[in-house]
Steps between C-alpha positions, in 0.01 A plus 500: 500500500563726793240538778434857387457400140266221600294733710481754207396199272236397747365853524473513115311177497249621765446818299449296181263263686319805647456657149368170360240483774393865455474454119290190546269681754481796267402267206221352721379840599490618138302179398265574786437853385464399133235255602317776677535747209407278216119483552491863530682541177242260339225721640665808373539357147132413487402844612721663240358277226149588619572865507658490151190319363278762663707776357511354153129452504452860623724635205301295258174639614644858486605443151164352404318808649748740322452316175119513532521864587715578192269304254203686637650838426428645160791525250670829487479681178810633339 
């Protein structure tokens, strides 16, 4: 292999090694970020579940009130 070809090949290897390192570091960064986000996602899930339960309870109460109001009205005569 000529010196120029060897130099080019060495450059390619350096670029490949640099890319491997950058990918490894990016993976570590992504893992760190995920570990920070995960507890917040769990809190959000609990909050959404709680809100859904409250909303469901409020709707049930409104239907019960509406039903009671409708039953308390005299029937319409045809």
